[in-house]
Backbone as XML, in Angstrom:
<?xml version="1.0"?>
<chain id="A" units="angstrom">
  <residue number="1" name="MET">
    <atom name="N" x="0.793" y="-1.170" z="-0.193"/>
    <atom name="CA" x="0.252" y="0.104" z="-0.181"/>
    <atom name="C" x="0.972" y="1.157" z="0.010"/>
  </residue>
  <residue number="2" name="PRO">
    <atom name="N" x="0.323" y="2.279" z="-0.809"/>
    <atom name="CA" x="1.019" y="3.173" z="-0.776"/>
    <atom name="C" x="1.360" y="4.116" z="0.872"/>
  </residue>
  <residue number="3" name="GLY">
    <atom name="N" x="2.560" y="4.515" z="0.761"/>
    <atom name="CA" x="2.893" y="5.217" z="1.878"/>
    <atom name="C" x="3.290" y="4.453" z="3.349"/>
  </residue>
  <residue number="4" name="ARG">
    <atom name="N" x="3.223" y="3.317" z="3.435"/>
    <atom name="CA" x="3.761" y="2.046" z="4.176"/>
    <atom name="C" x="5.078" y="1.705" z="3.876"/>
  </residue>
  <residue number="5" name="GLN">
    <atom name="N" x="5.571" y="1.609" z="5.070"/>
    <atom name="CA" x="6.892" y="1.082" z="5.025"/>
    <atom name="C" x="7.023" y="-0.461" z="5.005"/>
  </residue>
  <residue number="6" name="LEU">
    <atom name="N" x="8.171" y="-1.192" z="3.835"/>
    <atom name="CA" x="8.063" y="-2.344" z="3.968"/>
    <atom name="C" x="8.530" y="-2.892" z="4.960"/>
  </residue>
  <residue number="7" name="VAL">
    <atom name="N" x="7.852" y="-4.230" z="5.749"/>
    <atom name="CA" x="8.724" y="-5.202" z="6.750"/>
    <atom name="C" x="8.887" y="-6.445" z="6.047"/>
  </residue>
  <residue number="8" name="VAL">
    <atom name="N" x="9.828" y="-6.831" z="6.280"/>
    <atom name="CA" x="9.615" y="-8.188" z="5.799"/>
    <atom name="C" x="10.326" y="-9.439" z="7.054"/>
  </residue>
  <residue number="9" name="GLY">
    <atom name="N" x="9.181" y="-10.516" z="6.816"/>
    <atom name="CA" x="9.483" y="-11.727" z="7.564"/>
    <atom name="C" x="10.231" y="-12.742" z="7.044"/>
  </residue>
  <residue number="10" name="ALA">
    <atom name="N" x="10.855" y="-14.059" z="7.868"/>
    <atom name="CA" x="11.426" y="-14.871" z="7.298"/>
    <atom name="C" x="10.576" y="-15.940" z="7.774"/>
  </residue>
  <residue number="11" name="ALA">
    <atom name="N" x="10.315" y="-16.901" z="6.710"/>
    <atom name="CA" x="9.595" y="-18.375" z="6.935"/>
    <atom name="C" x="10.679" y="-19.241" z="6.867"/>
  </residue>
  <residue number="12" name="ILE">
    <atom name="N" x="11.328" y="-19.327" z="7.823"/>
    <atom name="CA" x="12.608" y="-20.240" z="7.807"/>
    <atom name="C" x="12.412" y="-21.726" z="7.753"/>
  </residue>
  <residue number="13" name="LEU">
    <atom name="N" x="12.285" y="-22.511" z="7.130"/>
    <atom name="CA" x="12.224" y="-23.685" z="7.042"/>
    <atom name="C" x="13.150" y="-24.746" z="7.068"/>
  </residue>
  <residue number="14" name="ARG">
    <atom name="N" x="12.913" y="-25.976" z="7.633"/>
    <atom name="CA" x="14.151" y="-26.878" z="7.905"/>
    <atom name="C" x="13.377" y="-28.145" z="8.110"/>
  </residue>
  <residue number="15" name="GLU">
    <atom name="N" x="13.354" y="-29.334" z="6.741"/>
    <atom name="CA" x="12.727" y="-30.575" z="6.392"/>
    <atom name="C" x="10.885" y="-29.928" z="6.667"/>
  </residue>
  <residue number="16" name="ASP">
    <atom name="N" x="10.528" y="-30.289" z="7.581"/>
    <atom name="CA" x="8.905" y="-29.905" z="7.572"/>
    <atom name="C" x="8.571" y="-29.151" z="8.960"/>
  </residue>
  <residue number="17" name="ARG">
    <atom name="N" x="9.793" y="-28.037" z="9.377"/>
    <atom name="CA" x="9.852" y="-27.231" z="10.359"/>
    <atom name="C" x="9.479" y="-25.868" z="10.404"/>
  </residue>
  <residue number="18" name="LEU">
    <atom name="N" x="8.824" y="-24.807" z="11.090"/>
    <atom name="CA" x="9.189" y="-23.463" z="10.326"/>
    <atom name="C" x="9.717" y="-22.820" z="11.914"/>
  </residue>
  <residue number="19" name="LEU">
    <atom name="N" x="10.510" y="-22.050" z="11.724"/>
    <atom name="CA" x="11.200" y="-21.476" z="12.718"/>
    <atom name="C" x="10.218" y="-20.192" z="13.526"/>
  </residue>
  <residue number="20" name="ALA">
    <atom name="N" x="9.849" y="-20.177" z="14.635"/>
    <atom name="CA" x="9.108" y="-19.172" z="15.212"/>
    <atom name="C" x="10.009" y="-18.590" z="16.483"/>
  </residue>
  <residue number="21" name="ALA">
    <atom name="N" x="9.701" y="-17.133" z="16.470"/>
    <atom name="CA" x="10.683" y="-16.635" z="17.457"/>
    <atom name="C" x="9.453" y="-15.710" z="18.264"/>
  </residue>
  <residue number="22" name="ARG">
    <atom name="N" x="9.868" y="-15.806" z="19.842"/>
    <atom name="CA" x="8.836" y="-15.151" z="20.752"/>
    <atom name="C" x="9.644" y="-13.583" z="21.122"/>
  </residue>
  <residue number="23" name="ARG">
    <atom name="N" x="8.631" y="-12.327" z="20.848"/>
    <atom name="CA" x="9.164" y="-11.047" z="21.146"/>
    <atom name="C" x="9.039" y="-10.894" z="22.408"/>
  </residue>
  <residue number="24" name="THR">
    <atom name="N" x="10.141" y="-10.176" z="22.814"/>
    <atom name="CA" x="10.311" y="-9.197" z="24.312"/>
    <atom name="C" x="9.805" y="-7.779" z="24.227"/>
  </residue>
  <residue number="25" name="ALA">
    <atom name="N" x="9.811" y="-7.538" z="22.962"/>
    <atom name="CA" x="9.048" y="-5.911" z="23.350"/>
    <atom name="C" x="8.502" y="-5.549" z="21.623"/>
  </residue>
  <residue number="26" name="PRO">
    <atom name="N" x="7.736" y="-4.710" z="21.370"/>
    <atom name="CA" x="7.455" y="-3.713" z="22.530"/>
    <atom name="C" x="6.454" y="-4.383" z="23.540"/>
  </residue>
  <residue number="27" name="ARG">
    <atom name="N" x="6.101" y="-3.605" z="24.850"/>
    <atom name="CA" x="5.230" y="-4.378" z="25.461"/>
    <atom name="C" x="3.890" y="-5.098" z="25.170"/>
  </residue>
  <residue number="28" name="GLU">
    <atom name="N" x="3.489" y="-4.549" z="24.364"/>
    <atom name="CA" x="2.062" y="-5.310" z="23.760"/>
    <atom name="C" x="2.271" y="-6.473" z="22.853"/>
  </residue>
  <residue number="29" name="ALA">
    <atom name="N" x="3.173" y="-6.375" z="22.328"/>
    <atom name="CA" x="3.865" y="-7.760" z="21.858"/>
    <atom name="C" x="4.774" y="-8.833" z="22.550"/>
  </residue>
  <residue number="30" name="ALA">
    <atom name="N" x="5.250" y="-8.221" z="23.511"/>
    <atom name="CA" x="5.986" y="-9.380" z="24.104"/>
    <atom name="C" x="5.370" y="-10.717" z="24.874"/>
  </residue>
  <residue number="31" name="GLY">
    <atom name="N" x="5.727" y="-11.666" z="24.279"/>
    <atom name="CA" x="5.604" y="-13.029" z="24.675"/>
    <atom name="C" x="4.689" y="-13.583" z="23.758"/>
  </residue>
  <residue number="32" name="ARG">
    <atom name="N" x="4.368" y="-13.067" z="22.525"/>
    <atom name="CA" x="3.724" y="-13.486" z="21.225"/>
    <atom name="C" x="4.847" y="-13.793" z="20.132"/>
  </residue>
  <residue number="33" name="TRP">
    <atom name="N" x="4.249" y="-14.665" z="19.214"/>
    <atom name="CA" x="5.468" y="-15.354" z="18.207"/>
    <atom name="C" x="5.294" y="-14.493" z="16.625"/>
  </residue>
  <residue number="34" name="GLU">
    <atom name="N" x="6.446" y="-14.509" z="16.248"/>
    <atom name="CA" x="6.365" y="-14.296" z="14.785"/>
    <atom name="C" x="7.171" y="-14.767" z="13.927"/>
  </residue>
  <residue number="35" name="LEU">
    <atom name="N" x="7.331" y="-14.508" z="12.871"/>
    <atom name="CA" x="8.567" y="-15.004" z="11.886"/>
    <atom name="C" x="9.458" y="-13.379" z="12.018"/>
  </residue>
  <residue number="36" name="PRO">
    <atom name="N" x="10.845" y="-14.171" z="12.111"/>
    <atom name="CA" x="11.787" y="-12.995" z="12.669"/>
    <atom name="C" x="11.870" y="-12.434" z="10.974"/>
  </residue>
  <residue number="37" name="GLY">
    <atom name="N" x="12.430" y="-11.103" z="11.233"/>
    <atom name="CA" x="12.820" y="-10.364" z="10.221"/>
    <atom name="C" x="12.472" y="-8.574" z="10.622"/>
  </residue>
  <residue number="38" name="GLY">
    <atom name="N" x="12.317" y="-7.374" z="9.821"/>
    <atom name="CA" x="12.395" y="-6.364" z="9.775"/>
    <atom name="C" x="11.780" y="-5.441" z="8.724"/>
  </residue>
  <residue number="39" name="LYS">
    <atom name="N" x="12.467" y="-4.536" z="9.052"/>
    <atom name="CA" x="12.209" y="-3.050" z="8.190"/>
    <atom name="C" x="13.040" y="-2.927" z="6.989"/>
  </residue>
  <residue number="40" name="VAL">
    <atom name="N" x="12.738" y="-2.804" z="5.873"/>
    <atom name="CA" x="13.360" y="-2.589" z="4.631"/>
    <atom name="C" x="14.302" y="-0.946" z="4.974"/>
  </residue>
  <residue number="41" name="GLU">
    <atom name="N" x="15.242" y="-1.122" z="4.468"/>
    <atom name="CA" x="15.533" y="0.284" z="4.470"/>
    <atom name="C" x="15.385" y="1.035" z="3.121"/>
  </residue>
  <residue number="42" name="PRO">
    <atom name="N" x="15.300" y="2.328" z="3.054"/>
    <atom name="CA" x="15.050" y="2.940" z="1.855"/>
    <atom name="C" x="16.436" y="2.818" z="0.766"/>
  </residue>
  <residue number="43" name="GLY">
    <atom name="N" x="15.629" y="2.186" z="-0.340"/>
    <atom name="CA" x="16.742" y="1.806" z="-1.521"/>
    <atom name="C" x="17.041" y="0.297" z="-1.234"/>
  </residue>
  <residue number="44" name="GLU">
    <atom name="N" x="16.781" y="-0.242" z="0.034"/>
    <atom name="CA" x="17.465" y="-1.826" z="0.201"/>
    <atom name="C" x="16.414" y="-2.406" z="-0.806"/>
  </residue>
  <residue number="45" name="ASP">
    <atom name="N" x="17.075" y="-3.651" z="-1.179"/>
    <atom name="CA" x="15.899" y="-5.168" z="-1.886"/>
    <atom name="C" x="15.451" y="-5.719" z="-0.704"/>
  </residue>
  <residue number="46" name="PRO">
    <atom name="N" x="14.327" y="-6.167" z="-0.806"/>
    <atom name="CA" x="13.585" y="-6.784" z="0.357"/>
    <atom name="C" x="14.630" y="-7.974" z="0.654"/>
  </residue>
  <residue number="47" name="ALA">
    <atom name="N" x="14.778" y="-8.768" z="-0.160"/>
    <atom name="CA" x="15.839" y="-9.963" z="0.092"/>
    <atom name="C" x="16.922" y="-9.731" z="0.944"/>
  </residue>
  <residue number="48" name="ASP">
    <atom name="N" x="17.508" y="-8.580" z="0.277"/>
    <atom name="CA" x="18.782" y="-8.305" z="0.975"/>
    <atom name="C" x="18.615" y="-7.781" z="2.584"/>
  </residue>
  <residue number="49" name="ALA">
    <atom name="N" x="17.712" y="-7.020" z="2.710"/>
    <atom name="CA" x="16.729" y="-6.792" z="3.883"/>
    <atom name="C" x="16.886" y="-7.832" z="4.834"/>
  </residue>
  <residue number="50" name="LEU">
    <atom name="N" x="16.133" y="-8.751" z="4.569"/>
    <atom name="CA" x="15.689" y="-10.173" z="5.051"/>
    <atom name="C" x="17.050" y="-10.768" z="5.773"/>
  </residue>
  <residue number="51" name="VAL">
    <atom name="N" x="17.645" y="-11.112" z="4.738"/>
    <atom name="CA" x="19.326" y="-11.685" z="4.882"/>
    <atom name="C" x="20.149" y="-11.125" z="6.154"/>
  </residue>
  <residue number="52" name="ARG">
    <atom name="N" x="20.078" y="-9.629" z="6.168"/>
    <atom name="CA" x="20.837" y="-8.648" z="6.982"/>
    <atom name="C" x="19.674" y="-8.437" z="8.360"/>
  </residue>
  <residue number="53" name="GLU">
    <atom name="N" x="18.431" y="-8.747" z="8.281"/>
    <atom name="CA" x="17.955" y="-8.455" z="9.685"/>
    <atom name="C" x="17.978" y="-10.306" z="10.182"/>
  </residue>
  <residue number="54" name="ILE">
    <atom name="N" x="17.863" y="-11.111" z="9.559"/>
    <atom name="CA" x="18.043" y="-12.398" z="10.096"/>
    <atom name="C" x="19.465" y="-12.605" z="10.968"/>
  </residue>
  <residue number="55" name="ALA">
    <atom name="N" x="20.743" y="-12.500" z="10.119"/>
    <atom name="CA" x="21.645" y="-12.097" z="10.680"/>
    <atom name="C" x="22.151" y="-11.215" z="11.738"/>
  </residue>
  <residue number="56" name="GLU">
    <atom name="N" x="21.278" y="-10.212" z="11.910"/>
    <atom name="CA" x="21.091" y="-9.362" z="13.078"/>
    <atom name="C" x="20.185" y="-10.070" z="14.432"/>
  </residue>
  <residue number="57" name="GLU">
    <atom name="N" x="19.472" y="-10.216" z="14.173"/>
    <atom name="CA" x="18.450" y="-10.912" z="14.833"/>
    <atom name="C" x="18.666" y="-12.216" z="15.794"/>
  </residue>
  <residue number="58" name="LEU">
    <atom name="N" x="19.309" y="-13.233" z="14.710"/>
    <atom name="CA" x="19.280" y="-14.711" z="15.104"/>
    <atom name="C" x="20.743" y="-15.035" z="14.598"/>
  </residue>
  <residue number="59" name="GLY">
    <atom name="N" x="21.958" y="-14.291" z="14.036"/>
    <atom name="CA" x="23.181" y="-14.625" z="14.022"/>
    <atom name="C" x="23.627" y="-15.926" z="13.338"/>
  </residue>
  <residue number="60" name="CYS">
    <atom name="N" x="22.477" y="-15.883" z="11.968"/>
    <atom name="CA" x="22.903" y="-17.014" z="11.021"/>
    <atom name="C" x="22.554" y="-16.222" z="9.525"/>
  </residue>
  <residue number="61" name="ALA">
    <atom name="N" x="23.084" y="-17.068" z="8.528"/>
    <atom name="CA" x="22.982" y="-16.697" z="7.218"/>
    <atom name="C" x="21.825" y="-17.523" z="6.647"/>
  </residue>
  <residue number="62" name="ILE">
    <atom name="N" x="21.203" y="-16.803" z="6.058"/>
    <atom name="CA" x="19.671" y="-17.592" z="5.500"/>
    <atom name="C" x="19.755" y="-17.152" z="3.738"/>
  </residue>
  <residue number="63" name="GLU">
    <atom name="N" x="19.241" y="-17.762" z="3.264"/>
    <atom name="CA" x="19.315" y="-17.788" z="1.449"/>
    <atom name="C" x="17.771" y="-17.755" z="1.377"/>
  </residue>
  <residue number="64" name="VAL">
    <atom name="N" x="16.933" y="-16.579" z="0.700"/>
    <atom name="CA" x="15.748" y="-16.174" z="0.328"/>
    <atom name="C" x="15.605" y="-17.231" z="-0.759"/>
  </residue>
  <residue number="65" name="THR">
    <atom name="N" x="14.515" y="-18.013" z="-0.302"/>
    <atom name="CA" x="14.242" y="-19.297" z="-1.724"/>
    <atom name="C" x="12.670" y="-18.975" z="-2.833"/>
  </residue>
  <residue number="66" name="GLY">
    <atom name="N" x="12.042" y="-17.515" z="-1.849"/>
    <atom name="CA" x="10.800" y="-17.380" z="-2.534"/>
    <atom name="C" x="10.032" y="-16.304" z="-1.675"/>
  </residue>
  <residue number="67" name="TRP">
    <atom name="N" x="8.861" y="-15.999" z="-2.245"/>
    <atom name="CA" x="7.992" y="-15.052" z="-1.451"/>
    <atom name="C" x="6.655" y="-15.706" z="-1.545"/>
  </residue>
  <residue number="68" name="LEU">
    <atom name="N" x="5.970" y="-15.502" z="-0.255"/>
    <atom name="CA" x="4.536" y="-16.025" z="-0.385"/>
    <atom name="C" x="3.304" y="-15.155" z="-0.583"/>
  </residue>
  <residue number="69" name="ALA">
    <atom name="N" x="2.495" y="-15.427" z="-0.899"/>
    <atom name="CA" x="1.474" y="-14.234" z="-1.494"/>
    <atom name="C" x="0.815" y="-13.379" z="-0.605"/>
  </residue>
  <residue number="70" name="GLY">
    <atom name="N" x="0.942" y="-11.948" z="-1.437"/>
    <atom name="CA" x="-0.174" y="-10.927" z="-0.262"/>
    <atom name="C" x="1.088" y="-10.423" z="0.630"/>
  </residue>
  <residue number="71" name="THR">
    <atom name="N" x="0.836" y="-9.580" z="1.018"/>
    <atom name="CA" x="0.921" y="-8.603" z="2.293"/>
    <atom name="C" x="-0.088" y="-8.412" z="3.640"/>
  </residue>
  <residue number="72" name="ALA">
    <atom name="N" x="0.662" y="-8.129" z="4.625"/>
    <atom name="CA" x="-0.555" y="-7.855" z="5.575"/>
    <atom name="C" x="-0.116" y="-6.538" z="6.254"/>
  </residue>
  <residue number="73" name="PRO">
    <atom name="N" x="-1.102" y="-5.677" z="6.697"/>
    <atom name="CA" x="-0.703" y="-4.631" z="7.280"/>
    <atom name="C" x="-0.192" y="-4.696" z="8.683"/>
  </residue>
  <residue number="74" name="VAL">
    <atom name="N" x="0.779" y="-3.941" z="9.074"/>
    <atom name="CA" x="1.102" y="-4.107" z="10.694"/>
    <atom name="C" x="1.182" y="-2.794" z="11.062"/>
  </residue>
  <residue number="75" name="GLY">
    <atom name="N" x="0.136" y="-2.756" z="11.988"/>
    <atom name="CA" x="-0.043" y="-1.174" z="12.643"/>
    <atom name="C" x="-0.501" y="-0.258" z="11.732"/>
  </residue>
  <residue number="76" name="ARG">
    <atom name="N" x="-0.447" y="1.069" z="11.339"/>
    <atom name="CA" x="-0.675" y="1.869" z="10.385"/>
    <atom name="C" x="0.307" y="2.248" z="9.467"/>
  </residue>
  <residue number="77" name="GLY">
    <atom name="N" x="1.781" y="2.198" z="9.769"/>
    <atom name="CA" x="2.434" y="2.477" z="9.057"/>
    <atom name="C" x="3.170" y="1.718" z="8.198"/>
  </residue>
  <residue number="78" name="HIS">
    <atom name="N" x="3.176" y="0.191" z="8.259"/>
    <atom name="CA" x="3.770" y="-0.612" z="7.866"/>
    <atom name="C" x="3.003" y="-2.152" z="7.192"/>
  </residue>
  <residue number="79" name="GLU">
    <atom name="N" x="3.661" y="-2.494" z="5.996"/>
    <atom name="CA" x="3.039" y="-3.540" z="5.687"/>
    <atom name="C" x="3.856" y="-4.751" z="5.527"/>
  </residue>
  <residue number="80" name="LEU">
    <atom name="N" x="3.538" y="-5.906" z="5.956"/>
    <atom name="CA" x="4.534" y="-7.140" z="5.816"/>
    <atom name="C" x="4.349" y="-7.797" z="4.717"/>
  </residue>
  <residue number="81" name="ALA">
    <atom name="N" x="5.574" y="-8.659" z="4.298"/>
    <atom name="CA" x="5.765" y="-9.319" z="2.760"/>
    <atom name="C" x="6.877" y="-10.246" z="3.714"/>
  </residue>
  <residue number="82" name="VAL">
    <atom name="N" x="6.597" y="-11.822" z="3.322"/>
    <atom name="CA" x="6.977" y="-12.702" z="4.057"/>
    <atom name="C" x="7.406" y="-13.684" z="2.851"/>
  </residue>
  <residue number="83" name="ALA">
    <atom name="N" x="8.854" y="-14.241" z="3.243"/>
    <atom name="CA" x="9.456" y="-15.194" z="2.158"/>
    <atom name="C" x="9.989" y="-15.994" z="2.745"/>
  </residue>
  <residue number="84" name="THR">
    <atom name="N" x="9.984" y="-17.376" z="2.170"/>
    <atom name="CA" x="10.481" y="-18.663" z="2.433"/>
    <atom name="C" x="11.879" y="-18.616" z="2.535"/>
  </residue>
  <residue number="85" name="ALA">
    <atom name="N" x="12.802" y="-19.107" z="3.592"/>
    <atom name="CA" x="14.065" y="-19.314" z="3.537"/>
    <atom name="C" x="14.721" y="-20.208" z="4.061"/>
  </residue>
  <residue number="86" name="ARG">
    <atom name="N" x="16.258" y="-20.540" z="3.952"/>
    <atom name="CA" x="16.555" y="-22.131" z="4.545"/>
    <atom name="C" x="18.243" y="-21.288" z="4.969"/>
  </residue>
  <residue number="87" name="ILE">
    <atom name="N" x="18.661" y="-22.244" z="6.201"/>
    <atom name="CA" x="19.705" y="-21.447" z="6.627"/>
    <atom name="C" x="21.104" y="-22.088" z="5.601"/>
  </residue>
  <residue number="88" name="LEU">
    <atom name="N" x="21.754" y="-20.991" z="5.730"/>
    <atom name="CA" x="23.356" y="-21.641" z="4.990"/>
    <atom name="C" x="24.282" y="-21.783" z="5.930"/>
  </residue>
  <residue number="89" name="SER">
    <atom name="N" x="24.335" y="-20.695" z="6.942"/>
    <atom name="CA" x="25.234" y="-21.448" z="7.880"/>
    <atom name="C" x="24.827" y="-20.926" z="9.508"/>
  </residue>
  <residue number="90" name="GLY">
    <atom name="N" x="25.231" y="-21.345" z="10.522"/>
    <atom name="CA" x="24.926" y="-21.145" z="11.972"/>
    <atom name="C" x="23.856" y="-21.822" z="12.082"/>
  </residue>
  <residue number="91" name="ASP">
    <atom name="N" x="23.741" y="-21.336" z="13.745"/>
    <atom name="CA" x="22.429" y="-21.681" z="14.394"/>
    <atom name="C" x="21.608" y="-20.942" z="14.813"/>
  </residue>
  <residue number="92" name="PRO">
    <atom name="N" x="20.461" y="-20.566" z="14.481"/>
    <atom name="CA" x="19.680" y="-19.643" z="15.094"/>
    <atom name="C" x="19.681" y="-19.363" z="16.566"/>
  </residue>
  <residue number="93" name="ASP">
    <atom name="N" x="19.968" y="-17.949" z="17.040"/>
    <atom name="CA" x="19.990" y="-17.700" z="18.558"/>
    <atom name="C" x="19.340" y="-16.575" z="18.602"/>
  </residue>
  <residue number="94" name="PRO">
    <atom name="N" x="18.458" y="-16.809" z="19.507"/>
    <atom name="CA" x="17.566" y="-15.221" z="19.773"/>
    <atom name="C" x="18.356" y="-14.064" z="20.454"/>
  </residue>
  <residue number="95" name="VAL">
    <atom name="N" x="18.887" y="-13.363" z="19.166"/>
    <atom name="CA" x="19.640" y="-12.228" z="19.960"/>
    <atom name="C" x="18.901" y="-10.866" z="20.616"/>
  </residue>
  <residue number="96" name="GLU">
    <atom name="N" x="17.444" y="-11.186" z="19.663"/>
    <atom name="CA" x="16.367" y="-9.918" z="19.849"/>
    <atom name="C" x="14.837" y="-10.622" z="20.447"/>
  </residue>
  <residue number="97" name="HIS">
    <atom name="N" x="15.126" y="-12.321" z="20.520"/>
    <atom name="CA" x="13.797" y="-12.773" z="20.942"/>
    <atom name="C" x="14.284" y="-13.331" z="22.376"/>
  </residue>
  <residue number="98" name="ASP">
    <atom name="N" x="13.456" y="-13.945" z="23.159"/>
    <atom name="CA" x="13.743" y="-14.708" z="24.379"/>
    <atom name="C" x="13.367" y="-16.212" z="24.179"/>
  </residue>
  <residue number="99" name="ALA">
    <atom name="N" x="12.978" y="-16.718" z="22.649"/>
    <atom name="CA" x="12.664" y="-17.927" z="22.570"/>
    <atom name="C" x="12.599" y="-18.165" z="20.920"/>
  </residue>
  <residue number="100" name="LEU">
    <atom name="N" x="12.826" y="-19.549" z="20.752"/>
    <atom name="CA" x="12.821" y="-20.144" z="19.551"/>
    <atom name="C" x="12.369" y="-21.403" z="19.581"/>
  </residue>
  <residue number="101" name="ARG">
    <atom name="N" x="11.248" y="-21.789" z="18.525"/>
    <atom name="CA" x="10.294" y="-22.902" z="18.364"/>
    <atom name="C" x="10.898" y="-23.222" z="16.895"/>
  </residue>
  <residue number="102" name="TRP">
    <atom name="N" x="10.897" y="-24.745" z="16.607"/>
    <atom name="CA" x="10.897" y="-25.171" z="15.216"/>
    <atom name="C" x="9.407" y="-26.037" z="15.288"/>
  </residue>
  <residue number="103" name="LEU">
    <atom name="N" x="8.658" y="-25.425" z="14.761"/>
    <atom name="CA" x="7.271" y="-26.099" z="14.672"/>
    <atom name="C" x="6.921" y="-26.689" z="13.836"/>
  </residue>
  <residue number="104" name="ARG">
    <atom name="N" x="6.855" y="-28.139" z="13.586"/>
    <atom name="CA" x="5.627" y="-29.031" z="12.755"/>
    <atom name="C" x="4.328" y="-28.332" z="12.198"/>
  </residue>
  <residue number="105" name="PRO">
    <atom name="N" x="4.039" y="-28.800" z="11.334"/>
    <atom name="CA" x="2.371" y="-28.275" z="10.244"/>
    <atom name="C" x="1.352" y="-28.323" z="11.673"/>
  </residue>
  <residue number="106" name="GLY">
    <atom name="N" x="1.621" y="-29.425" z="12.404"/>
    <atom name="CA" x="0.318" y="-29.328" z="13.367"/>
    <atom name="C" x="0.533" y="-28.396" z="14.759"/>
  </residue>
  <residue number="107" name="GLN">
    <atom name="N" x="1.714" y="-28.283" z="14.686"/>
    <atom name="CA" x="2.054" y="-27.344" z="15.940"/>
    <atom name="C" x="1.748" y="-25.547" z="15.797"/>
  </residue>
  <residue number="108" name="LEU">
    <atom name="N" x="1.392" y="-25.158" z="14.728"/>
    <atom name="CA" x="1.301" y="-23.965" z="14.299"/>
    <atom name="C" x="0.429" y="-23.320" z="14.874"/>
  </residue>
  <residue number="109" name="ASP">
    <atom name="N" x="-0.695" y="-23.760" z="15.540"/>
    <atom name="CA" x="-1.503" y="-23.082" z="16.380"/>
    <atom name="C" x="-1.337" y="-23.182" z="17.880"/>
  </residue>
  <residue number="110" name="GLU">
    <atom name="N" x="-0.179" y="-23.846" z="17.964"/>
    <atom name="CA" x="-0.036" y="-24.401" z="19.553"/>
    <atom name="C" x="0.657" y="-22.518" z="20.245"/>
  </residue>
  <residue number="111" name="VAL">
    <atom name="N" x="1.024" y="-21.802" z="19.213"/>
    <atom name="CA" x="1.649" y="-20.409" z="19.746"/>
    <atom name="C" x="0.691" y="-19.158" z="19.403"/>
  </residue>
  <residue number="112" name="ASP">
    <atom name="N" x="1.123" y="-18.245" z="20.227"/>
    <atom name="CA" x="0.052" y="-17.113" z="19.888"/>
    <atom name="C" x="0.917" y="-15.944" z="19.203"/>
  </residue>
  <residue number="113" name="TRP">
    <atom name="N" x="0.340" y="-16.309" z="17.479"/>
    <atom name="CA" x="1.120" y="-15.766" z="16.805"/>
    <atom name="C" x="0.440" y="-13.999" z="16.448"/>
  </residue>
  <residue number="114" name="LEU">
    <atom name="N" x="1.572" y="-13.211" z="16.278"/>
    <atom name="CA" x="1.036" y="-11.703" z="16.230"/>
    <atom name="C" x="0.404" y="-11.634" z="14.558"/>
  </residue>
  <residue number="115" name="GLU">
    <atom name="N" x="-0.748" y="-10.806" z="14.861"/>
    <atom name="CA" x="-1.704" y="-10.761" z="14.012"/>
    <atom name="C" x="-1.376" y="-10.734" z="12.410"/>
  </residue>
  <residue number="116" name="PRO">
    <atom name="N" x="-0.161" y="-10.008" z="12.314"/>
    <atom name="CA" x="0.057" y="-9.382" z="10.692"/>
    <atom name="C" x="0.795" y="-11.084" z="10.196"/>
  </residue>
  <residue number="117" name="ASP">
    <atom name="N" x="1.358" y="-11.867" z="10.833"/>
    <atom name="CA" x="1.780" y="-13.107" z="10.414"/>
    <atom name="C" x="0.685" y="-14.533" z="10.533"/>
  </residue>
  <residue number="118" name="ARG">
    <atom name="N" x="-0.176" y="-14.048" z="10.964"/>
    <atom name="CA" x="-1.135" y="-15.120" z="10.911"/>
    <atom name="C" x="-1.812" y="-15.492" z="9.540"/>
  </residue>
  <residue number="119" name="PRO">
    <atom name="N" x="-2.140" y="-14.459" z="8.398"/>
    <atom name="CA" x="-2.725" y="-14.600" z="7.301"/>
    <atom name="C" x="-1.845" y="-15.317" z="6.223"/>
  </residue>
  <residue number="120" name="PHE">
    <atom name="N" x="-0.427" y="-15.369" z="6.693"/>
    <atom name="CA" x="0.810" y="-16.526" z="6.116"/>
    <atom name="C" x="0.606" y="-17.965" z="6.517"/>
  </residue>
  <residue number="121" name="LEU">
    <atom name="N" x="0.119" y="-18.192" z="7.786"/>
    <atom name="CA" x="0.321" y="-19.662" z="8.105"/>
    <atom name="C" x="-0.606" y="-20.819" z="7.435"/>
  </residue>
  <residue number="122" name="PRO">
    <atom name="N" x="-1.829" y="-20.463" z="6.818"/>
    <atom name="CA" x="-2.400" y="-21.662" z="5.895"/>
    <atom name="C" x="-1.287" y="-21.979" z="4.762"/>
  </residue>
  <residue number="123" name="GLU">
    <atom name="N" x="-0.893" y="-20.937" z="3.960"/>
    <atom name="CA" x="-0.010" y="-21.333" z="2.807"/>
    <atom name="C" x="1.452" y="-22.132" z="3.544"/>
  </residue>
  <residue number="124" name="LEU">
    <atom name="N" x="1.632" y="-21.653" z="4.666"/>
    <atom name="CA" x="3.406" y="-22.124" z="4.975"/>
    <atom name="C" x="2.793" y="-23.655" z="5.712"/>
  </residue>
  <residue number="125" name="ARG">
    <atom name="N" x="1.863" y="-23.990" z="6.149"/>
    <atom name="CA" x="1.471" y="-25.328" z="6.920"/>
    <atom name="C" x="1.154" y="-26.426" z="5.424"/>
  </residue>
  <residue number="126" name="ARG">
    <atom name="N" x="0.530" y="-25.575" z="3.988"/>
    <atom name="CA" x="0.767" y="-26.503" z="2.989"/>
    <atom name="C" x="2.221" y="-26.850" z="2.545"/>
  </residue>
  <residue number="127" name="ARG">
    <atom name="N" x="2.890" y="-26.003" z="2.479"/>
    <atom name="CA" x="4.069" y="-26.081" z="2.054"/>
    <atom name="C" x="5.046" y="-27.013" z="2.753"/>
  </residue>
  <residue number="128" name="MET">
    <atom name="N" x="5.103" y="-26.548" z="4.232"/>
    <atom name="CA" x="5.845" y="-27.819" z="5.099"/>
    <atom name="C" x="5.258" y="-29.036" z="4.990"/>
  </residue>
  <residue number="129" name="MET">
    <atom name="N" x="3.942" y="-29.282" z="4.522"/>
    <atom name="CA" x="2.917" y="-30.890" z="4.507"/>
    <atom name="C" x="3.871" y="-31.333" z="2.781"/>
  </residue>
  <residue number="130" name="GLY">
    <atom name="N" x="3.900" y="-30.598" z="2.133"/>
    <atom name="CA" x="4.564" y="-31.211" z="0.789"/>
    <atom name="C" x="3.359" y="-31.397" z="-0.274"/>
  </residue>
  <residue number="131" name="PRO">
    <atom name="N" x="3.985" y="-31.976" z="-1.277"/>
    <atom name="CA" x="2.687" y="-32.171" z="-2.451"/>
    <atom name="C" x="2.030" y="-33.185" z="-1.972"/>
  </residue>
</chain>
């Protein structure tokens, strides 16, 4: 949407599992789960932004493998796009989160996802379950 800053989230997949990260801030989001990522800087390619954000937040290198359909609003000023990704090197370490979980398709509803991430879960569940 015009006037909204793009935020990118990583659906990091390993076999049939998805990495979820639990927020510590801001207060209204603390304790809730998200797809890790962050804001795209002006002039930055969204995939490059996601690689940078995951290196900062989780201390590992990823490769963007594709983008999920659609976007979701984040508050009044941001729009979330989600990419699928795989880890190239390193093990995720929650630098900006207080917990990480690898979820199987049947476990996606076990965590309290932030609202902007929820519209992407059905497509992710289908991809995780395979053809």
